[in-house]
N, C-alpha and C positions, 0 to 999 in steps of 0.2 A: 364443437366438442374438443376438449383438450386431449392431446395424445399422451398417454401415460407410458412413457418409454424413457428410462433414465438409469444412470448409475449414481450411487451415493457412497462417498468415502469420506468419513470425518474421523480420522484416527487420533487426533489430538485430544487429550484430556483438558478441558477448560474449567478453571476455577474462577468464578466471577463473584466478587463480593468486596465491600470495603474492608480493609485490613487483611486481605488475602495474601499480601506479600510475606507475612510471617510464616506462611506454610511452605516456603521455598525449601527449607532444610528437610522437611518430611518428604516432599516430592523428590528431591535429589537423592536422598537415602534410598527411597523405593526404587530408583532407577540404577542403584549400585554406584552412584558417583561418590568417590572418595577424595578427589581433588578437582575442583571446578575452576575453569577459566571464565571470569566475568568479563563480558565484552560490552563496552559502553562508549559514549561520545566524548570527543575531545572538548576541553573547555571547562569541565568540572561541574556542570549544572547538576548532574546526578549525585555528585559528592556534596555539592553545596546544599542541596535540599535534603540530604541525609539518606537518600534511597540506597546508595551503595553500602553505607555503614549498616543499614538495617539488614540487607541481604547477607553481608559478611558475618554479622553477629548471629544471624539465624543459622547460617551454615556451620560456623565454628562451634556453636552450641551443640551441634550434632557430630562433632569431630570430623568435619569435612574441611580439608585445606583449601585455600583460595589463592589464585593468581589473578592479577588485573591486566586487562588490555583496554586502555582508555584513549585510544588514538582515532576513533571513528569520526569521520566528517561527513557533511552532506554530499550526496552523490559519490559514495565510496568506490574505490578502484580495485581492480584485481590485485595490484601490488600490495595494497593495504591488507587484503585478505591473506595473502601469502605471508606477510610479516606476522600476522596474528596466528596463523597455523604453525609457524616456526616456534613461536613462544609457547603455544599449546603443547607441542611435542617436547620442547626443551624442559618444560616443567612437569612432564608426564601427566597432564590433565586427562581425565577420562570422562569428562562431561563439560558442556559449554552452556553458559547462561547469558542470554542477550537481554539487556535492560536499556530501554530508551525508545526512540522512534524507529521507523522502518529501516533506516540506515544501519543502526546498531544491530537490529534483529537479523537483517540480511547478511551482514558480515559474520555474525555468530553462526548462522546456518552454513555459510561458506567455509568457515574455519572448521566446523565439525566434519565436513567431508574431507577437506584437504589434509587435515591432521591425521586422519585415519587411513585414507587411501593413498596419500602422497600426490606428487605432481604439482602443477601450478593452477591457479584459479583460471587463467586465460584458456587453459586446455579444456576445462569443464564448460566454460562459457562458449567456446567454439565447437563443443561436442566432439573434441578429439579424445576426451576421456569421458566415461559414463559414471555418474555418481550412483553407486550401488549400495553404499553403506555410509553411515556417519556416526559420530559419537552422539550419545544422548543429548538432546537439546531441550532446555527450558527457556521460555521467553516471558518477559515481563514488560509489556508495552506501557509507555508513559504518555502516549498520544492516542487520539481517537481517529486514526487515519490509515494505518498501515495495512491491516488484514494479514500481514505476514505471519502473525502468530497462529494462524489456522490454515495456512496453505503451503504448497510445495515449491514455492518460488523464492529465489534469492537474487536480487537485482544488483549487478555490479557494472561499472564502466571500465572497458578496456581502453586505456589511454593511447595504445598503439593504433587501433582501428577506429577509435571514437564511436564504438558500439556500446550502448547502454542497454543490456539485455539480461534476462534471468538465467541462472542455472535452474533447471526444472527437474525435480526428482522426488519420488515418494520417500526417499531416504531422509529428506530434510523437513518432513512434517515434524514440528516440535512434539516431543513426547508429552510435555505438559506446558500449558500456557496459563499464567496467573494474571488475571485482569482485575486490577484494583483501581476503581474509579478515583480514589483519593489521590493517586499518583498523578492524575492529569490536571489537578487544580493549579499546579505551579507553571503550567504551560503558558507562555506569554500570548497576548491577544493575536498577533499576526500568525504565529505557528498554530494556535488553536483554530483559527479560521482556515488556514491552509490545509491542515490535516483533515479537517472536516470535509473540505471539497475533494480531497483525495479519496476518502471513503465513499462520498456521494458518486463520484465518477466510476468507481469500481462497480457500484450497484447499477448505475445507468447503463454502462457499456455491456455488462454481462446480461442485463435485462433485455436489451434490444438486439443483442448479438445473434448470429446464426447458430451458435452452439447452445442457446438457451433451451432449457427443459423446464418441466414443472417444478423441479427442485431448485433450479436457478431462480425461477420466478418467485418461489416461496421466500427465499432468503433475500433476494434483491428488493422485492416489494416491501418487506419488513424494514430493510435499511432505508429505503427511499422515504417511507412514511415517517420513521423516527427522525431522520435528518431534517425533513421539511418542517416537522413540528418543533424540534428543539434547537436547531441551528440558529434561527432568528433570535432566540433568547440568549445566545451564548455570550456575546461581547458585553452585555450588561449584567451577566451573572457568572463571571469567571470562577468564582469560588463556590458555585452552587453544585453540590454533588449529584443532585437529581439530574440536572441538565447534562453534566459530564457522564453520568452513568448511562443515560440513554444514547449518547453519542458514541461511547465506547462499545456498547452493545451493538449499535448500528454498524460500526466499523468491523466488528467481528462477523456479523451477518454478511456484509459486503465482501469480506475476505473469503468466506465460504462460497459466495456467489461467483467470484472470479476464478476460484479454484476449479469450479465445475463448468463455468461458462466462458472464461477468459475475458480480458479487456479487448479494446479495439483500437481504431485509428487515433482516437484522442490520446490514448496513452502512448501509442507508437510515435506520434508527432512530439509529444512532450519529452519522451526519452531522447529524441534527437536534439531537441532544444537544450536540455540540461547536459547532454553529452558534449555538445559544442560550447555550451556556456555553463560550466559546472557551478557557478555562483548562484544559478537560478534554483530555488527550492522547487521540488517536484509539484507540490500542491499549488504553488503560485503560478507555475507554468500551466498547469491544468486549468486554473481559473481563467487565465488569459485566452485559452483556446476553447473553452466550454461552449460559448454561444455560437461561434463559427461552426464548430462540429455539430451542434444541435440543429442549425439551419440546414446543414447538409443531410443529416439522417432523417429529420422529421418527416418529409414527404415520402420517404422510401419505406417507412414502417409506421404509417400514420396512426393506425388503431392502437398499437402498443405504446407509441410515443405519447398520444393523448391520455393514455391511462395513467401516466405520471401525474397529470393534473388531477385526475380523479382520486389518486392516492392522497393528494393534498386536500381533498374535500371540496374542490372547485366544481361548480355546477356548469357543465358545458354541453348539456343535452340538446338545447334548442338553437344552436348556432351552426354556421357552416363549418365544413372541414378545415378550410384555410384559417378561419377565425379561431377554431379550437387549437390548431397547431400553433398559431401565434400566441395565444394565451398561455400555452404550455411553455413556450420559449420565454415569455415575459415572467413566468413563475421562476424559471432558472435565473433570469437576470435579477429579479428581486432578491433571490437567495444570495447571489453574489454581493449585491448592494448591502444586505443586512450584515454581511461578514466583512465589509470594507474591501472587497476584492473585485470590484468592477474595473478591471484593468485590461490593458492591451499588451501585445508582444513588444511593441515599440517602447512601452514603459520599462521593459526588462532589457532593453539594449539590442533587441533583434532588429536587423536592417533588411530592407527588401532584397538586396543582392544575395542574401543568405538563403532565401526561401527554397530555391531549387536544391541546394545542397542538403537542407534539412529534410525535404521531401524524399530525396534519394536515400538518405541515411535511414529514414523510417521504413521505406519500402524494402531496402536491402536487409536490414537487421531484424525487422519484426513483421515479416510477410504474413504470419499466422494471424496477427492482430488486425492487419489491413483486411484480410479475407474474412474475418469475423464481423466486419462492419457492413451493415446494410448498403447495398449498391457496390460493394467491393471497389472502393475509390481508386481511380487511376492516379498516375503521377501528377497529371494536370489537376485532378480534383484535390489532391493533397496540397499542391502549391496554392490553389485558390482558397482552401480552408485557412492556410497560414496567412495569406494576403488579407483575408477578411478579418483576421484577428490582430492585424498590425495596429 
């Protein structure tokens, strides 16, 4: 019998539809924003595809002034968030709009805290300051992988300590998130695949984690089903709005799942990898670690792990437990293959002599995620997971 004991907190207003980006000015006005800081990625892809101009035109049509911060990069740092907060204050912005992938959205959320409360990003990351309030935040994800548009996390890397960890606060739930599947069609194949795996691991880790509840299961199972059905169709249908819509929806569901259930050792290890190797995209690092992590957790939570295969519609009722676990792991491997992401850590430049340092980094900086993992892996377990992923 399932135990009905949970808390449910979903404060973000979500607008999900093709063409929803045009509603940004209405939502900003409703939040009292008169001067918005738009936070997006470095390199100009958001500008090149016209997304920034559409947001600016919408805002200015409603007499909302705009400032741009377009310096966000993969695995953003505390220093970057501080620069953005300074710009936000200097231009007297009273609202922040993050448009792009998880990096842009997490930086926007961080800026919204620092610009209002003061201090430095590293102080919030180290919990020396508590994030109690933030400027109104609107997010517009252009990938189907972050989940940050519906949760209370903002991940940054502290270059001094090489800790890639989240600011965690109810203050940074976005007030409104605009999910427009049309915006994800321009995402290139590799990033399309990588962000899909990011969302998938959010769902998996929250689903099998010790903090899982019936509410976590509800959103995680929905995300797992959608991704297992639509991800294999992705690379041959990059312009297909139906495929993109379902993956964006799955990413949102997975974001709610980790908000209530948290991620686990898989994310803790990847954060260590991309903190020490900032050139590694988060989703790519997760792909390299996924099967090794699965082989560790599978026997420790076998019934729920096997249910992943059932969500994919696989019939595993008349086989042994070990065979069912193996088929579920094969399902994950086939998903990676369908996305062109059957890779190893060595492919990403990780060397065996780094494994202990990576494991120590994960255990030191994200112990809550380690403890949320079935079996509560030891330092030796973490090293072995990394070694099996080489």
